[in-house]
Backbone bond lengths (Angstrom), bond angles and torsions (degrees), N, CA, C in turn:
res aa  C-N    CA-C-N  psi(-1)  N-CA   C-N-CA  omega(-1)  CA-C   N-CA-C  phi
1 M - - - 1.458 - - 1.534 108.25 -
2 V 1.352 115.22 150.10 1.423 122.00 173.26 1.537 108.99 -127.91
3 L 1.324 117.31 130.15 1.478 122.12 175.90 1.526 109.18 -101.72
4 Q 1.363 114.84 149.69 1.451 118.84 -178.01 1.542 110.92 -75.79
5 Q 1.306 117.34 125.82 1.449 121.81 179.51 1.487 113.93 -66.99
6 D 1.338 117.26 148.34 1.466 124.37 172.58 1.504 114.07 60.17
7 Q 1.320 117.31 25.73 1.483 122.76 176.56 1.543 108.89 -134.28
8 P 1.323 118.28 148.25 1.468 120.11 176.34 1.520 108.82 -58.39
9 V 1.376 113.14 143.24 1.479 120.18 -177.10 1.511 109.17 -100.80
10 H 1.313 117.34 117.60 1.430 124.98 -177.93 1.543 110.92 -94.71
11 I 1.314 116.69 112.90 1.478 122.16 179.19 1.519 108.19 -116.84
12 W 1.336 117.33 134.56 1.436 121.58 178.98 1.546 112.40 -147.83
13 G 1.307 114.73 165.31 1.439 118.23 -179.44 1.526 113.74 -178.39
14 K 1.293 118.15 -164.79 1.465 123.60 177.90 1.515 111.89 -127.02
15 A 1.341 115.71 145.98 1.425 122.47 179.11 1.522 107.84 -148.39
16 E 1.325 117.90 -173.38 1.439 120.15 170.39 1.514 111.31 -67.30
17 R 1.314 116.88 150.09 1.448 122.64 174.78 1.539 109.79 -54.53
18 G 1.298 117.45 123.89 1.476 122.30 177.31 1.517 112.79 80.87
19 E 1.314 118.63 2.23 1.480 118.02 179.61 1.531 111.47 -73.00
20 V 1.322 116.96 144.27 1.438 123.18 179.07 1.558 108.43 -87.70
21 V 1.295 114.90 124.45 1.490 119.15 -178.99 1.538 109.34 -117.45
22 T 1.288 117.23 134.10 1.470 123.03 -178.05 1.522 108.74 -120.49
23 V 1.342 116.42 126.69 1.466 122.04 178.82 1.507 109.15 -111.16
24 R 1.341 117.85 132.16 1.446 123.70 178.17 1.524 110.25 -125.82
25 L 1.307 115.01 127.04 1.472 122.78 177.06 1.499 109.94 -146.84
26 L 1.342 115.94 119.77 1.425 122.42 -175.58 1.550 108.58 55.11
27 N 1.356 118.11 -123.37 1.445 118.57 -178.27 1.563 112.23 -99.72
28 Q 1.332 115.47 17.85 1.452 119.74 -178.75 1.549 110.90 -106.06
29 V 1.312 114.93 141.93 1.448 121.57 176.58 1.539 107.37 -140.35
30 Q 1.359 113.79 124.65 1.464 117.83 176.30 1.558 109.90 -132.10
31 T 1.279 116.53 142.91 1.432 123.55 -179.13 1.563 111.03 -122.31
32 V 1.334 115.59 137.09 1.441 120.16 -177.26 1.546 108.24 -142.80
33 V 1.346 115.12 156.99 1.457 120.78 178.48 1.509 108.70 -106.74
34 A 1.351 117.21 130.84 1.465 120.77 -179.90 1.522 109.48 -65.81
35 D 1.338 116.72 142.34 1.466 120.17 -179.19 1.501 112.22 -79.30
36 E 1.323 116.06 -171.43 1.470 122.13 -174.81 1.514 113.77 -58.79
37 A 1.380 114.22 -29.76 1.460 120.40 179.34 1.543 112.40 -90.99
38 G 1.340 115.28 0.18 1.418 118.36 -178.62 1.521 115.32 87.91
39 H 1.308 116.69 1.51 1.455 121.77 -178.98 1.533 111.34 -80.66
40 W 1.312 116.52 143.62 1.468 119.02 172.59 1.552 107.73 -146.43
41 E 1.307 112.91 158.28 1.500 118.68 176.69 1.498 109.53 -157.18
42 V 1.315 115.13 150.57 1.488 121.02 174.89 1.559 107.42 -135.74
43 W 1.318 113.76 156.13 1.470 121.24 172.83 1.505 107.63 -118.49
44 L 1.328 115.83 114.84 1.480 120.25 177.45 1.535 108.97 -90.46
45 K 1.286 115.97 155.53 1.474 119.92 179.26 1.507 110.23 -66.92
46 P 1.339 116.19 157.04 1.492 119.31 -179.38 1.506 110.77 -58.79
47 V 1.358 112.88 147.71 1.458 119.51 -179.16 1.542 108.59 -119.68
48 K 1.330 117.25 149.75 1.435 122.10 -178.93 1.509 112.17 -84.27
49 K 1.343 114.80 158.33 1.422 119.27 -176.53 1.547 108.50 -60.01
50 S 1.341 114.92 145.04 1.445 121.52 -179.16 1.521 111.23 -157.86
51 A 1.293 115.50 125.43 1.512 120.44 173.48 1.504 112.26 -92.57
52 K 1.352 115.77 5.61 1.460 118.75 177.62 1.527 108.39 -96.09
53 P 1.344 116.44 122.35 1.483 120.65 -174.67 1.522 109.99 -64.22
54 V 1.326 113.00 137.97 1.488 120.60 176.89 1.550 106.53 -129.90
55 S 1.338 114.30 171.09 1.459 120.39 178.57 1.517 110.30 -119.45
56 M 1.339 115.13 154.11 1.446 120.17 174.13 1.527 105.72 -122.40
57 T 1.323 115.14 135.71 1.507 120.88 -179.68 1.539 108.88 -115.79
58 V 1.305 113.40 131.74 1.486 120.84 175.58 1.513 107.35 -119.98
59 T 1.303 118.89 121.05 1.449 121.89 -176.76 1.524 112.45 -128.57
60 G 1.297 116.55 128.46 1.476 124.61 174.41 1.552 105.54 -98.08
61 N 1.352 116.15 139.51 1.431 118.38 -178.36 1.531 115.80 -76.20
62 G 1.338 116.30 -2.91 1.508 121.34 176.50 1.500 113.16 79.99
63 I 1.337 118.41 8.58 1.489 120.74 178.98 1.485 107.08 -120.26
64 G 1.322 116.02 124.02 1.460 120.99 178.48 1.504 111.70 -156.84
65 G 1.275 117.12 175.15 1.451 122.85 -178.61 1.500 114.73 -100.78
66 G 1.351 116.68 16.37 1.449 121.54 179.96 1.513 112.58 -89.44
67 V 1.305 117.44 -133.55 1.477 121.22 -174.65 1.553 108.96 -67.62
68 R 1.325 117.02 -23.48 1.472 116.71 179.93 1.488 112.18 -82.73
69 A 1.395 116.03 -12.70 1.460 121.59 171.07 1.535 113.77 49.79
70 G 1.323 116.51 40.92 1.417 117.04 175.45 1.526 115.01 90.87
71 A 1.311 116.40 -8.09 1.471 119.75 179.62 1.514 109.55 -77.29
72 K 1.282 117.50 130.20 1.472 121.30 -177.64 1.541 108.91 -87.47
73 N 1.311 114.77 109.85 1.446 120.54 176.42 1.497 112.86 -94.95
74 G 1.326 118.33 3.66 1.436 122.64 -177.09 1.525 111.95 98.55
75 P 1.326 116.68 157.75 1.462 121.15 -176.36 1.537 110.76 -61.72
76 N 1.285 114.89 146.53 1.483 121.30 174.91 1.546 107.18 -114.46
77 T 1.324 117.28 115.41 1.440 121.70 -170.71 1.535 109.63 -119.14
78 V 1.315 114.45 134.25 1.442 122.50 171.26 1.505 109.60 -118.77
79 V 1.350 117.34 130.23 1.445 122.29 179.80 1.506 109.38 -116.42
80 V 1.318 116.78 122.50 1.436 121.30 174.36 1.529 107.97 -102.98
81 K 1.326 115.44 119.73 1.473 120.43 -172.71 1.550 109.96 -106.76
82 N 1.324 113.97 169.90 1.443 123.77 173.52 1.558 110.89 57.89
83 I 1.302 117.16 46.52 1.482 122.60 177.11 1.523 109.23 -91.12
84 L 1.318 115.81 131.84 1.479 125.44 174.92 1.522 107.67 -110.66
85 V 1.328 115.57 162.94 1.489 120.16 177.57 1.517 107.13 -128.56
86 G 1.360 114.39 126.24 1.451 119.10 -179.34 1.506 110.97 -172.56
87 E 1.338 119.30 -125.97 1.427 122.64 -176.99 1.509 107.31 -107.46
88 V 1.348 117.00 136.23 1.477 125.16 177.21 1.516 108.77 -123.58
89 W 1.323 113.68 124.38 1.508 119.98 -178.89 1.527 110.24 -129.84
90 L 1.342 113.22 152.34 1.447 121.29 178.58 1.520 110.15 -103.22
91 A 1.366 117.78 124.58 1.437 122.72 175.34 1.544 107.76 -102.37
92 A 1.308 116.97 108.39 1.495 121.44 -177.36 1.476 108.14 -132.57
93 G 1.340 115.43 163.93 1.450 120.88 178.78 1.510 112.64 135.74
94 Q 1.316 115.18 -159.19 1.440 119.26 -174.43 1.551 111.02 -99.28
95 S 1.336 115.68 -150.01 1.452 120.30 -173.22 1.563 115.61 -63.17
96 N 1.351 114.47 -25.48 1.480 116.49 177.46 1.538 112.47 -67.44
97 M 1.330 116.25 -26.83 1.446 121.09 174.67 1.536 109.91 -88.15
98 E 1.266 116.59 -32.16 1.461 121.96 -178.96 1.581 111.12 -72.37
99 Y 1.265 118.13 -25.07 1.484 124.72 -178.51 1.511 110.66 -49.79
100 S 1.331 116.07 122.47 1.459 121.71 -169.12 1.513 114.31 -84.76
101 V 1.338 118.11 163.62 1.406 123.19 177.91 1.522 112.38 -61.80
102 R 1.347 116.55 -39.44 1.439 120.60 -175.90 1.549 112.87 -65.45
103 L 1.353 115.78 -15.94 1.448 118.86 177.18 1.532 113.96 -100.50
104 S 1.321 115.36 0.88 1.476 120.42 -174.30 1.518 111.13 -85.15
105 H 1.334 115.61 173.03 1.474 121.51 178.36 1.524 109.55 -65.48
106 N 1.336 115.26 138.10 1.495 120.86 178.89 1.552 111.02 57.49
107 A 1.345 115.08 39.16 1.458 120.28 -173.59 1.515 111.92 -58.74
108 E 1.372 117.24 -43.38 1.469 116.88 -179.27 1.478 114.55 -59.79
109 Q 1.358 116.06 -42.60 1.441 118.78 179.27 1.510 111.96 -69.55
110 E 1.359 117.43 -40.45 1.454 120.17 178.15 1.505 114.10 -60.37
111 I 1.329 114.62 -40.94 1.493 120.50 178.77 1.530 109.24 -66.58
112 A 1.305 119.42 -45.19 1.461 121.83 -178.98 1.503 113.73 -61.75
113 Q 1.337 117.80 -29.99 1.445 123.11 -174.86 1.551 111.78 -96.92
114 A 1.311 118.23 3.40 1.472 121.63 -172.04 1.571 111.98 -84.37
115 N 1.293 114.52 54.19 1.442 118.21 -179.12 1.555 109.50 -102.97
116 Y 1.312 115.43 84.12 1.446 122.00 -176.95 1.568 109.16 -131.42
117 P 1.327 116.22 84.11 1.446 121.18 -176.75 1.529 113.90 -65.75
118 K 1.332 116.47 -18.61 1.481 119.33 178.74 1.526 111.24 -91.97
119 L 1.333 117.45 5.33 1.414 123.79 171.77 1.509 110.21 -108.31
120 R 1.342 115.01 124.45 1.497 119.22 -173.58 1.506 108.43 -124.05
121 F 1.357 115.53 144.28 1.448 119.47 174.86 1.520 109.55 -118.14
122 F 1.352 113.85 137.93 1.472 117.76 168.53 1.499 109.81 -106.90
123 D 1.329 114.63 114.20 1.488 121.96 -176.49 1.525 107.42 -91.23
124 A 1.344 117.45 97.48 1.483 121.46 -179.63 1.497 111.81 -75.14
125 Q 1.310 117.51 120.14 1.473 120.26 177.28 1.540 110.39 -64.43
126 R 1.267 118.40 142.94 1.456 122.11 -177.56 1.512 112.58 -70.00
127 S 1.293 114.97 133.89 1.464 122.70 173.41 1.513 108.99 -159.86
128 F 1.309 116.80 162.28 1.463 118.46 178.85 1.528 108.81 -138.31
129 S 1.313 115.74 155.72 1.447 119.52 -174.80 1.548 107.59 -156.08
130 D 1.331 116.85 146.14 1.463 122.19 175.10 1.540 112.03 -74.44
131 T 1.350 116.68 -17.94 1.452 120.45 -178.47 1.521 109.28 -128.13
132 A 1.306 116.78 164.07 1.464 121.14 -179.95 1.528 110.70 -63.71
133 K 1.296 116.55 139.61 1.428 120.62 -177.26 1.559 110.78 -107.36
134 T 1.311 116.68 146.43 1.503 119.19 -179.76 1.527 110.82 -102.69
135 D 1.319 117.66 -0.73 1.471 119.37 -179.26 1.502 106.63 -145.37
136 I 1.348 116.23 152.64 1.467 121.42 178.66 1.470 108.77 -152.39
137 A 1.291 118.95 146.30 1.438 122.99 179.35 1.490 109.09 -82.14
138 G 1.294 116.69 145.23 1.486 121.93 179.05 1.564 109.81 160.16
139 R 1.270 115.94 -179.60 1.473 118.52 179.08 1.511 110.63 -156.92
140 W 1.328 113.91 154.21 1.467 122.65 177.81 1.531 108.67 -86.65
141 V 1.330 117.77 136.09 1.462 120.90 173.38 1.506 109.51 -132.29
142 L 1.345 114.82 146.44 1.457 120.79 177.61 1.540 108.49 -77.35
143 C 1.306 117.07 143.75 1.460 120.40 178.27 1.518 110.15 -76.48
144 S 1.330 114.13 123.13 1.468 121.40 -179.18 1.510 108.10 -153.50
145 P 1.331 118.09 172.54 1.504 120.57 176.72 1.528 110.50 -65.01
146 E 1.321 116.84 -22.57 1.458 120.26 179.34 1.515 114.73 -82.70
147 T 1.339 118.22 -17.52 1.456 121.02 -174.75 1.518 113.35 -116.41
148 V 1.360 119.22 -20.01 1.458 119.14 -166.92 1.504 114.97 -77.99
149 A 1.325 119.72 -19.16 1.474 121.76 -171.49 1.475 115.51 -54.39
150 E 1.363 118.49 -40.13 1.448 121.44 -177.34 1.482 113.89 -94.75
151 M 1.373 116.27 3.39 1.475 118.84 179.00 1.486 109.69 -75.89
152 T 1.376 117.04 157.78 1.436 122.61 176.26 1.528 110.69 -59.80
153 A 1.316 116.43 127.47 1.427 121.44 -175.06 1.550 110.76 -68.48
154 T 1.318 114.70 -44.58 1.450 120.95 178.01 1.524 111.61 -63.26
155 G 1.358 115.61 -43.79 1.460 117.94 177.85 1.493 111.51 -66.63
156 Y 1.294 119.66 -37.68 1.473 123.37 179.52 1.467 110.48 -62.95
157 A 1.339 118.53 -48.47 1.463 121.99 -178.91 1.564 110.49 -62.29
158 F 1.326 116.89 -38.39 1.444 120.02 179.90 1.526 108.91 -69.40
159 A 1.324 118.22 -47.90 1.495 121.68 -177.86 1.489 112.06 -62.10
160 R 1.362 115.97 -41.48 1.448 120.25 178.66 1.532 111.77 -62.77
161 G 1.320 114.85 -45.80 1.474 119.24 178.55 1.515 112.59 -61.13
162 L 1.305 116.09 -41.86 1.450 122.94 -179.93 1.551 108.40 -63.65
163 H 1.316 115.92 -45.78 1.457 121.46 -178.69 1.573 110.90 -62.63
164 Q 1.311 115.23 -40.79 1.448 118.38 -178.88 1.508 112.17 -75.09
165 H 1.313 117.67 -34.26 1.463 121.57 -178.06 1.524 113.86 -76.26
166 L 1.339 113.90 -42.33 1.470 119.23 -177.92 1.518 113.58 -92.49
167 N 1.320 116.47 -15.70 1.505 121.28 -177.30 1.515 111.79 56.69
168 V 1.366 115.35 45.65 1.438 120.71 176.85 1.560 108.35 -133.12
169 P 1.313 117.34 155.47 1.489 118.22 171.08 1.511 110.28 -56.95
170 V 1.313 115.46 150.71 1.449 121.22 177.36 1.514 110.44 -133.67
171 G 1.345 116.20 131.51 1.438 121.06 175.32 1.527 108.68 -113.51
172 L 1.317 117.99 131.70 1.484 122.18 -177.39 1.520 106.54 -121.07
173 I 1.308 114.28 121.91 1.508 122.53 176.79 1.474 107.56 -94.42
174 D 1.325 118.39 110.08 1.474 122.28 -178.40 1.522 109.78 -94.83
175 A 1.338 113.96 106.29 1.473 120.37 177.70 1.554 111.91 -119.14
176 S 1.329 115.61 25.17 1.476 121.88 -177.60 1.550 108.78 -66.15
177 W 1.301 113.36 150.40 1.478 120.04 178.68 1.525 109.33 -154.95
178 G 1.306 116.14 107.69 1.451 120.99 -175.48 1.508 113.02 -54.76
179 A 1.337 116.62 140.54 1.463 124.74 173.90 1.535 113.35 73.18
180 T 1.292 119.96 3.52 1.495 119.54 178.07 1.537 108.25 -73.11
181 R 1.320 114.32 149.00 1.452 120.77 179.21 1.520 109.86 -90.71
182 C 1.338 117.02 155.98 1.478 120.70 -177.07 1.525 109.11 -62.92
183 E 1.370 117.41 -32.90 1.440 118.53 179.42 1.526 114.65 -56.94
184 A 1.357 115.55 -30.75 1.436 120.45 -178.38 1.545 112.19 -68.98
185 W 1.342 115.44 -23.11 1.449 120.98 -178.26 1.528 112.79 -96.12
186 T 1.339 116.86 -0.41 1.463 121.93 -178.29 1.531 113.56 -101.59
187 P 1.323 118.65 125.65 1.450 120.58 177.03 1.560 113.37 -54.11
188 A 1.286 116.74 142.19 1.478 120.29 -178.71 1.524 110.78 -59.93
189 T 1.299 118.98 -31.33 1.452 122.69 -179.65 1.537 112.20 -60.40
190 V 1.343 115.32 -31.19 1.471 120.28 177.64 1.514 110.87 -63.17
191 F 1.375 115.40 -45.23 1.440 119.65 -179.25 1.545 109.71 -67.32
192 E 1.332 117.38 -40.29 1.421 121.56 -174.82 1.532 111.89 -68.34
193 A 1.307 115.46 -30.80 1.522 121.52 -175.99 1.523 112.61 -81.81
194 D 1.317 118.83 -18.58 1.437 123.03 -173.60 1.542 110.68 -113.40
195 P 1.315 119.99 111.36 1.461 121.46 -179.01 1.507 114.00 -55.76
196 R 1.296 116.97 -27.48 1.462 121.16 179.45 1.523 113.05 -73.29
197 L 1.331 116.02 -16.35 1.440 120.06 -175.39 1.560 111.79 -118.40
198 S 1.315 117.50 -6.71 1.423 121.99 -173.19 1.525 113.09 -60.46
199 F 1.359 117.09 -23.33 1.473 119.08 -178.51 1.532 110.94 -63.99
200 W 1.350 116.29 -23.42 1.475 119.46 179.04 1.579 109.25 -68.63
201 T 1.285 116.73 -33.27 1.471 119.03 176.83 1.509 110.13 -64.56
202 T 1.343 116.94 -45.87 1.436 121.68 176.75 1.513 112.15 -59.53
203 K 1.319 114.52 -45.56 1.454 120.20 -179.80 1.520 111.62 -60.63
204 W 1.348 115.75 -42.96 1.465 121.51 -179.00 1.526 109.18 -64.60
205 E 1.311 117.69 -45.53 1.499 118.95 178.85 1.516 112.38 -62.16
206 Q 1.310 117.21 -35.24 1.470 120.80 175.06 1.505 111.81 -64.71
207 H 1.323 116.91 -38.77 1.461 121.63 179.15 1.544 108.58 -64.95
208 L 1.326 116.03 -43.79 1.482 119.14 -179.65 1.513 112.52 -61.48
209 R 1.354 115.05 -42.27 1.468 117.66 -179.02 1.527 113.04 -67.72
210 S 1.321 115.42 -33.63 1.463 119.05 -179.07 1.545 115.42 -86.71
211 F 1.301 115.88 -8.40 1.479 119.33 -176.09 1.519 112.51 -60.27
212 P 1.364 121.57 -49.05 1.471 119.46 -179.18 1.494 112.44 -56.94
213 R 1.336 118.30 -41.86 1.501 120.85 179.95 1.511 108.92 -66.22
214 L 1.306 119.62 -46.60 1.434 121.38 -178.62 1.525 112.94 -66.18
215 Q 1.324 117.07 -35.16 1.443 122.95 178.79 1.537 108.65 -65.73
216 A 1.341 118.28 -45.61 1.429 123.57 -179.81 1.573 110.44 -61.10
217 A 1.354 114.68 -43.30 1.445 118.69 177.41 1.531 113.25 -63.28
218 Y 1.317 114.84 -39.57 1.461 120.96 178.90 1.539 110.34 -62.27
219 L 1.358 114.40 -48.30 1.482 118.06 -178.32 1.529 110.67 -63.96
220 Q 1.358 118.35 -34.47 1.441 120.01 176.12 1.503 111.75 -65.59
221 Q 1.324 117.60 -42.74 1.437 122.14 178.94 1.526 109.47 -64.33
222 Q 1.328 115.65 -39.88 1.459 118.98 177.89 1.509 113.04 -60.86
223 D 1.342 115.46 -44.94 1.497 119.09 178.17 1.508 110.46 -62.01
224 T 1.373 118.12 -40.94 1.444 120.74 178.62 1.548 110.69 -63.16
225 W 1.282 116.56 -41.53 1.492 120.27 178.46 1.507 111.79 -63.63
226 K 1.352 114.42 -43.27 1.506 117.94 -179.67 1.549 111.81 -63.00
227 A 1.348 114.34 -40.12 1.458 118.59 177.07 1.507 112.69 -62.25
228 A 1.387 115.87 -44.43 1.446 119.05 178.54 1.483 112.36 -66.16
229 A 1.354 118.52 -37.95 1.424 122.69 179.35 1.550 111.43 -65.21
230 E 1.288 116.18 -38.71 1.485 120.32 179.48 1.502 109.15 -68.47
231 K 1.347 116.66 -39.58 1.413 122.69 178.02 1.533 113.74 -60.92
232 A 1.384 112.23 -41.42 1.453 118.91 176.84 1.497 112.19 -69.08
233 R 1.316 117.23 -35.90 1.483 120.93 179.43 1.485 110.09 -64.89
234 L 1.338 118.51 -45.42 1.443 122.34 178.72 1.507 114.37 -64.59
235 A 1.363 114.15 -30.70 1.485 118.96 178.09 1.485 112.14 -80.17
236 G 1.304 118.51 -4.82 1.450 123.45 178.56 1.504 113.41 81.89
C-alpha cells in the first residue's frame, strides 16, 4: 500500500455497534466508537514521504452492541504491513487507459526492466453501484517483471516517470474500464446541481424504472431464440 504524503490520512471500516476501535500508524494513535450501523472512521494527521515500510494496526476491543451483545470475545486486530508514503494517483478512463503493458511498444523490454519495488499498483475489481460504495475488492501489488504485464501502460509510464523524477514511492489505483461513458464516473450530485446537466438525472431515473420491463422482454426473446436454435440444430 502507498499513502498520500502531506495529506490527512482517512481510515474507515466496520465493527460491532458501539465497539471501540483503535488505529495506530507511526507515532499516531486514534480511538473511535463505531456508530449504530457499525461504521467508524478516523482522520490521521498528514505524514511525510517515506520509502521505509511501516505497519498500521487497527484493533477492536471486542465489545459491542451487535450480535455479540456485549460479550467480550477478545480484541480483533488487523495489521496492514509494508506501507510506504509518497504520491497516490487514480488511473481511470476507457480502453486507452486500460491498454496493458504487454500490448505496448517494446513490451518485452519494458516488462523485463520493470523492477520498481517502490511503485505499487492497486488493481480495483470491476463493480458498479447506484450509490457511493465504502468498500471495493482489489489488492495492492509491487511493480515487477512478474506483475507489470497486465497493468495499464499509460498509468505505468506515468507512475514510473513520477517515481524517478520525484524520488518518492508511487501508488497507482487502476480503475479503468473500456467503453465506459464519462457520466458513469460523475457523482449524481454534480448533475443535480447544474441545470445544464440535470437532464441526465431524469434520463437515469427513467432507465431505472424501465429496466425490469426491458430485462423481462430480453429474457423472453433469449428463450425464444434458444428454442429456435435447438430446433434448427435437431433439424440439421
